[in-house]
C-alpha positions as CSV (number, residue, x, y, z in Angstrom):
1,X,0.0,-0.2,-0.2
2,X,1.1,3.3,-0.8
3,X,1.8,5.8,2.1
4,X,0.7,9.6,2.2
5,X,4.9,9.9,2.3
6,X,5.6,8.1,-0.7
7,X,2.7,9.8,-2.5
8,X,3.9,13.3,-1.5
9,X,7.6,12.4,-2.6
10,X,6.6,11.3,-6.0
11,X,4.6,14.6,-6.4
12,X,7.5,16.5,-5.4
13,X,9.7,14.2,-7.9
14,X,7.4,15.2,-10.6
15,X,7.4,18.5,-9.7
16,X,11.0,19.1,-9.7
17,X,10.9,17.2,-13.2
18,X,8.6,20.0,-14.3
19,X,11.0,22.7,-12.9
20,X,13.8,21.2,-14.8
21,X,12.0,20.9,-18.0
22,X,10.6,24.6,-17.7
23,X,14.2,25.8,-17.2
24,X,15.7,24.1,-20.2
25,X,12.8,25.4,-22.3
26,X,13.6,28.9,-21.4
27,X,17.2,28.6,-21.7
28,X,16.5,27.4,-25.3
29,X,14.9,31.1,-25.8
30,X,18.2,32.8,-25.5
31,X,18.6,33.1,-29.2
32,X,16.0,36.0,-30.7
33,X,14.6,33.3,-33.2
34,X,13.9,30.9,-30.5
35,X,12.4,33.9,-28.4
36,X,10.1,34.9,-31.7
37,X,8.9,31.3,-32.1
38,X,8.0,30.8,-28.4
39,X,5.9,34.2,-28.5
40,X,4.2,33.2,-31.7
41,X,3.5,29.7,-30.1
42,X,2.3,31.3,-26.9
43,X,-0.2,33.7,-29.0
44,X,-1.8,30.6,-30.1
45,X,-1.8,28.8,-26.7
46,X,-2.7,32.0,-24.8
47,X,-5.4,30.6,-22.5
48,X,-2.4,29.0,-20.6
49,X,0.1,30.4,-18.3
50,X,3.4,31.1,-20.2
51,X,5.1,28.6,-18.2
52,X,2.8,25.8,-19.2
53,X,2.7,26.9,-22.5
54,X,6.7,26.3,-22.6
55,X,6.3,22.9,-21.0
56,X,3.7,21.9,-23.7
57,X,6.1,23.2,-26.2
58,X,9.0,21.7,-25.1
59,X,7.5,18.2,-24.9
60,X,5.6,18.1,-27.8
61,X,9.1,18.8,-29.7
62,X,10.6,16.1,-28.0
63,X,7.6,13.7,-28.7
64,X,8.1,15.2,-32.5
65,X,11.4,14.0,-32.6
66,X,10.5,10.6,-31.4
67,X,8.0,10.3,-34.0
68,X,5.2,10.0,-31.6
69,X,3.5,13.1,-33.3
70,X,3.2,14.1,-36.8
71,X,4.0,17.8,-36.7
72,X,6.3,19.8,-34.8
73,X,4.1,22.3,-33.1
74,X,0.7,21.2,-31.1
75,X,-2.7,22.2,-32.8
76,X,-5.0,21.9,-29.9
77,X,-4.3,20.3,-26.4
78,X,-6.9,19.2,-23.8
79,X,-7.3,16.9,-20.9
80,X,-8.3,13.0,-21.2
81,X,-11.8,13.6,-20.2
82,X,-12.0,16.8,-22.2
83,X,-11.3,15.0,-25.2
84,X,-13.7,12.6,-24.6
85,X,-16.5,15.6,-24.1
86,X,-15.6,16.1,-27.8
87,X,-15.9,12.4,-29.0
88,X,-12.4,11.6,-29.2
89,X,-10.3,9.3,-27.2
90,X,-6.6,9.1,-26.7
91,X,-4.7,6.7,-28.4
92,X,-3.2,4.0,-26.6
93,X,0.6,4.2,-26.0
94,X,0.3,8.1,-26.2
95,X,1.9,9.8,-23.3
96,X,0.5,13.1,-21.9
97,X,2.4,16.3,-21.7
98,X,3.0,17.0,-18.1
99,X,2.0,20.6,-16.8
100,X,1.2,22.5,-13.5
101,X,-2.2,22.5,-12.2
102,X,-3.5,24.2,-9.0
103,X,-4.4,22.4,-5.8
104,X,-7.1,24.4,-4.1
105,X,-8.5,24.4,-0.8
106,X,-11.4,26.4,0.9
107,X,-11.0,29.2,3.5
108,X,-13.1,31.0,5.6
109,X,-13.1,34.0,7.9
110,X,-15.3,36.6,9.4
111,X,-13.4,39.4,8.6
112,X,-12.1,39.2,4.9
113,X,-9.9,42.5,5.2
114,X,-7.5,40.8,7.9
115,X,-5.4,38.5,5.9
116,X,-4.3,36.7,9.1
117,X,-7.9,35.6,10.1
118,X,-8.4,33.0,7.3
119,X,-8.7,29.6,8.1
120,X,-8.7,26.3,5.9
121,X,-11.8,24.3,6.1
122,X,-11.4,20.6,6.4
123,X,-13.4,18.5,3.7
124,X,-16.9,18.7,4.4
125,X,-16.7,21.3,6.9
126,X,-19.2,24.2,7.0
127,X,-18.2,27.9,7.6
128,X,-19.3,29.3,10.9
129,X,-22.3,31.6,10.9
130,X,-21.2,34.9,9.1
131,X,-18.1,33.5,7.8
132,X,-17.0,34.3,4.1
133,X,-15.7,31.2,2.0
134,X,-13.4,31.5,-1.0
135,X,-11.4,29.3,-2.7
136,X,-7.6,29.7,-2.8
137,X,-4.9,27.9,-4.7
138,X,-2.5,26.3,-2.0
139,X,0.1,24.3,-4.2
140,X,0.7,22.9,-7.6
141,X,0.7,19.5,-8.8
142,X,1.0,17.9,-12.3
143,X,-1.7,17.2,-14.8
144,X,-1.6,15.9,-18.3
145,X,-3.1,17.2,-21.5
146,X,-2.6,15.8,-25.1
147,X,-2.4,17.1,-28.4
148,X,-5.1,16.6,-31.2
149,X,-3.0,14.4,-33.2
150,X,-2.6,11.9,-30.2
151,X,-6.1,11.4,-30.4
152,X,-8.9,9.7,-32.6
153,X,-12.4,10.3,-33.2
154,X,-15.1,12.5,-34.4
155,X,-13.7,15.6,-36.5
156,X,-12.6,18.7,-34.8
157,X,-14.8,21.7,-35.9
158,X,-12.6,24.4,-37.3
159,X,-13.5,27.9,-37.5
160,X,-12.7,29.8,-40.6
161,X,-8.8,30.7,-40.7
162,X,-8.3,34.6,-41.6
163,X,-6.1,34.8,-44.5
164,X,-3.8,38.1,-44.7
165,X,-2.9,39.6,-48.0
166,X,0.7,40.6,-48.5
167,X,1.1,44.1,-47.3
168,X,-2.2,44.4,-45.9
169,X,-3.6,44.7,-42.5
170,X,-6.4,42.3,-41.0
171,X,-9.4,44.0,-41.4
172,X,-10.3,46.1,-38.1
173,X,-7.6,45.8,-36.8
174,X,-6.0,49.2,-36.5
175,X,-9.3,50.6,-35.7
176,X,-9.6,48.4,-32.8
177,X,-6.1,48.9,-31.7
178,X,-6.6,52.7,-32.0
179,X,-9.9,52.4,-29.9
180,X,-7.8,50.9,-27.2
181,X,-5.2,53.6,-27.2
182,X,-7.7,56.2,-27.1
183,X,-9.3,54.7,-24.1
184,X,-6.4,55.2,-22.1
185,X,-6.6,59.0,-23.1
186,X,-4.1,59.1,-25.8
187,X,-4.6,60.7,-29.3
188,X,-3.7,58.5,-32.3
189,X,-1.8,60.4,-34.9
190,X,-0.6,59.4,-38.3
191,X,2.5,61.4,-39.6
192,X,3.7,61.6,-43.2
193,X,7.1,60.3,-42.3
194,X,9.6,59.1,-40.0
195,X,11.6,62.5,-39.7
196,X,8.5,63.9,-37.9
197,X,9.3,61.3,-35.1
198,X,13.1,61.3,-34.8
199,X,13.2,58.5,-37.4
200,X,11.2,56.0,-35.6
201,X,8.2,54.0,-37.0
202,X,6.5,55.0,-34.0
203,X,6.4,57.2,-31.0
204,X,4.4,57.4,-27.9
205,X,4.5,60.7,-26.0
206,X,3.4,60.4,-22.2
207,X,3.4,64.2,-21.7
208,X,1.6,65.0,-24.8
209,X,-0.8,61.8,-24.5
210,X,-0.1,61.1,-28.0
211,X,0.8,58.1,-30.0
212,X,2.2,58.6,-33.5
213,X,2.8,56.1,-36.4
214,X,4.5,57.1,-39.8
215,X,2.3,56.7,-42.9
216,X,5.1,55.6,-45.2
217,X,4.9,51.9,-44.4
218,X,2.6,49.2,-45.6
219,X,-0.6,49.1,-43.9
220,X,0.7,45.8,-42.0
221,X,3.9,47.5,-40.6
222,X,1.6,50.4,-39.5
223,X,-0.7,48.2,-37.4
224,X,2.2,46.2,-36.3
225,X,3.9,49.5,-35.1
226,X,0.2,50.5,-33.3
227,X,0.4,47.5,-31.4
228,X,3.8,48.0,-30.3
229,X,2.9,51.3,-29.0
230,X,-0.2,50.1,-27.4
231,X,2.0,47.8,-25.4
232,X,3.9,50.7,-24.3
233,X,0.8,52.7,-23.2
234,X,-0.4,49.7,-21.4
235,X,2.9,48.5,-19.8
236,X,5.4,51.8,-19.5
237,X,3.5,54.8,-18.7
238,X,4.8,57.0,-15.7
239,X,2.3,55.9,-13.6
240,X,3.0,52.2,-14.1
241,X,5.0,50.1,-11.3
242,X,7.7,49.2,-13.5
243,X,8.3,52.8,-15.2
244,X,11.9,53.1,-14.3
245,X,12.9,49.9,-15.7
246,X,15.8,49.7,-18.4
247,X,14.5,50.8,-21.6
248,X,15.7,47.8,-23.3
249,X,13.2,45.7,-21.3
250,X,10.5,48.0,-22.1
251,X,11.1,47.5,-26.0
252,X,11.2,44.1,-25.6
253,X,8.0,43.9,-23.9
254,X,6.3,46.2,-26.5
255,X,7.4,44.4,-29.6
256,X,6.9,41.0,-28.1
257,X,3.3,42.1,-27.3
258,X,3.2,43.1,-31.2
259,X,4.2,39.7,-32.2
260,X,1.8,38.2,-30.3
261,X,-1.2,40.5,-31.5
262,X,0.1,39.8,-35.1
263,X,0.6,36.1,-34.9
264,X,-3.0,35.8,-33.2
265,X,-4.1,37.5,-36.5
266,X,-1.7,35.1,-38.7
267,X,0.5,38.1,-39.5
268,X,4.4,37.0,-39.5
269,X,6.2,40.0,-38.0
270,X,9.4,38.0,-37.1
271,X,11.5,39.6,-40.0
272,X,11.4,43.0,-38.0
273,X,10.5,41.7,-34.5
274,X,13.3,39.2,-33.8
275,X,16.5,41.6,-34.9
276,X,14.6,44.6,-32.9
277,X,14.3,42.2,-29.8
278,X,17.6,40.8,-30.0
279,X,19.4,44.4,-30.2
280,X,17.3,45.7,-27.1
281,X,17.5,42.3,-25.0
282,X,21.6,42.8,-25.6
283,X,21.8,46.2,-24.0
284,X,20.2,45.2,-20.7
285,X,23.6,45.2,-18.5
286,X,23.7,42.7,-15.9
287,X,21.1,40.4,-17.1
288,X,21.1,37.0,-19.4
289,X,18.6,36.7,-22.1
290,X,17.0,34.2,-20.3
291,X,16.8,36.1,-17.4
292,X,14.5,38.7,-19.4
293,X,12.7,35.8,-21.0
294,X,11.7,34.8,-17.5
295,X,10.8,38.2,-16.4
296,X,8.8,39.2,-19.2
297,X,7.0,36.6,-20.7
298,X,4.0,36.0,-18.4
299,X,3.6,39.9,-18.2
300,X,3.7,40.1,-22.2
301,X,1.1,37.0,-22.4
302,X,-1.1,38.9,-19.9
303,X,-1.0,42.2,-22.0
304,X,-1.4,41.0,-25.3
305,X,-4.5,38.6,-23.9
306,X,-5.8,41.8,-22.6
307,X,-5.8,43.7,-26.0
308,X,-6.8,40.7,-27.9
309,X,-9.8,39.9,-25.6
310,X,-11.1,43.8,-26.2
311,X,-10.7,43.3,-30.2
312,X,-13.5,42.4,-32.3
313,X,-11.3,40.8,-34.9
314,X,-11.0,37.6,-36.8
315,X,-8.3,35.9,-34.7
316,X,-6.7,32.6,-34.5
317,X,-7.9,30.2,-31.6
318,X,-6.4,30.3,-28.3
319,X,-5.2,26.6,-28.3
320,X,-8.3,25.3,-26.9
321,X,-10.0,22.6,-29.3
322,X,-13.4,24.4,-30.7
323,X,-16.5,23.2,-28.9
324,X,-14.6,22.4,-25.6
325,X,-16.0,23.8,-22.3
326,X,-12.8,24.3,-20.3
327,X,-14.3,23.9,-16.9
328,X,-14.8,20.0,-17.9
329,X,-12.5,18.6,-15.4
330,X,-9.5,16.4,-16.1
331,X,-9.7,14.2,-12.8
332,X,-10.5,10.6,-13.2
333,X,-8.5,9.7,-16.2
334,X,-7.8,5.9,-16.3
335,X,-4.6,5.0,-14.8
336,X,-3.5,2.8,-17.9
337,X,-3.4,6.0,-20.0
338,X,-1.1,8.0,-17.8
339,X,2.2,8.4,-18.0
340,X,2.8,9.0,-14.0
341,X,0.7,8.3,-11.2
342,X,-0.9,11.3,-10.4
343,X,-4.4,12.3,-11.7
344,X,-5.0,15.4,-13.7
345,X,-6.6,18.4,-11.9
346,X,-9.4,20.7,-13.1
347,X,-8.7,23.3,-15.2
348,X,-10.8,25.9,-13.0
349,X,-9.1,29.2,-12.3
350,X,-8.5,30.3,-8.6
351,X,-7.0,33.3,-6.9
352,X,-3.5,32.6,-5.1
353,X,-3.1,32.7,-1.5
354,X,0.1,33.2,0.2
355,X,2.1,29.8,0.7
356,X,4.4,28.5,3.0
357,X,7.1,25.8,2.8
358,X,10.2,25.3,0.5
359,X,7.6,24.4,-2.5
360,X,5.9,27.6,-1.9
361,X,8.4,29.8,-3.6
362,X,8.8,27.6,-6.7
363,X,5.1,27.1,-7.1
364,X,4.4,30.7,-7.0
365,X,7.0,31.5,-9.5
366,X,5.5,29.4,-12.0
367,X,1.9,29.1,-11.3
368,X,1.0,32.6,-13.0
369,X,-1.8,33.4,-15.1
370,X,-4.3,31.0,-16.6
371,X,-3.3,27.4,-16.4
372,X,-5.2,24.2,-17.8
C-alpha cells in the first residue's frame, strides 16, 4: 500500500522534473529566433500560462523528434476527459504532456480584510455563521494534456481561418487598436514620414498623450507599430509600477506584445521583431537573455491577451479545441493511459493565497496566469 509520504515524495519528484523541463525550455529561448517562435506559439495558446505553454512546447518537440506526433507544433491540447467530451479518445500508448495545475482549498473568515484571519476548512466542513468562504490556490501538482494528433474520433470543428494579403493589415485591427489607445487618454496620429518622429516607426509621448505612427509604410507595418505603441501605453507609462525599468526591457516587452498580436491575426512580424528584440535585449546590462525571458514572458502574454480579448477581429484560436468547455475536469482519467501516477486536475482558475514551505516559492514563481 502506498503511504501518504510516498505519494508526497512522488509528487515532489514530478514537480522537480517539471521545473527542470521549464528551465530547459527557457534556456532554449536565448537566441532571438527561439524567442520569436516561443511568442508566436504562446499567442496561439494564450489561454494557458506562459510557463505551461513552454512545458507543452518542449514536450511536444521531444515527442515529434521521437516520432510520436506528426507535426513539430501542437494544434490543440486538452485533458483526457475533455477530449472525450468532444467525441475523441486518446490513442493507446500516447503519453500526455505534463503541466502544472493548481491545488485549491476552501478558506473561511468573518473578517475578509484581515489576511491573518483566514482558516482552511476541512473536507465537508461548513463555515461558521457570518463567515465568508473563498477558494484559494495552496500549491501545484502535475496534470496532463494531449495534442489533437494523439487522439482519434469525431472531427474537430475548425473555425474559418482568416488569411492576410501581403502588405495589408487584418480587417478592423487598426481601428480596434486605435480605440484601445484612445480609451487610455491618448490621441492616435498618423504622420507623413519618420523624420517627424525622430526617425522612428512610431512614438508614444506620455506628456503630450499622443501615439504617432508614420504613414510611409505598408498597412501591415503600420498596424504592427500601433500594437507596439499600445504595449508601451499599457505597460510603461509614468504611472506604471515598472516605469523606471531599463529601456531595453521595455522595448522587448512592447515588440513582443506586437508579435503576439500579429501572430493571433496570422501576421508574420518576425522579420522585423527578431532583430529588434535581440538588439534591445543585448543592451540590458547585468541580465542574461534567459533572465529577461523569465521576467517578461508572462507579463507580455497577459498584456497581449487583455488586448486580444477587447478586439472585435478575426483571430486564430487560443489553443483550446473548438467546442470544448474548459471547465470540464481532467480528474479520473484511466491510470493505464497516464505516463505518471498522479491524476490530472481541474482547469478551474483560482486566485492565489500566500503559501508557506520550500515548495511555495517555486510554485508561486511558475503558477502565474491561466493554467490548464
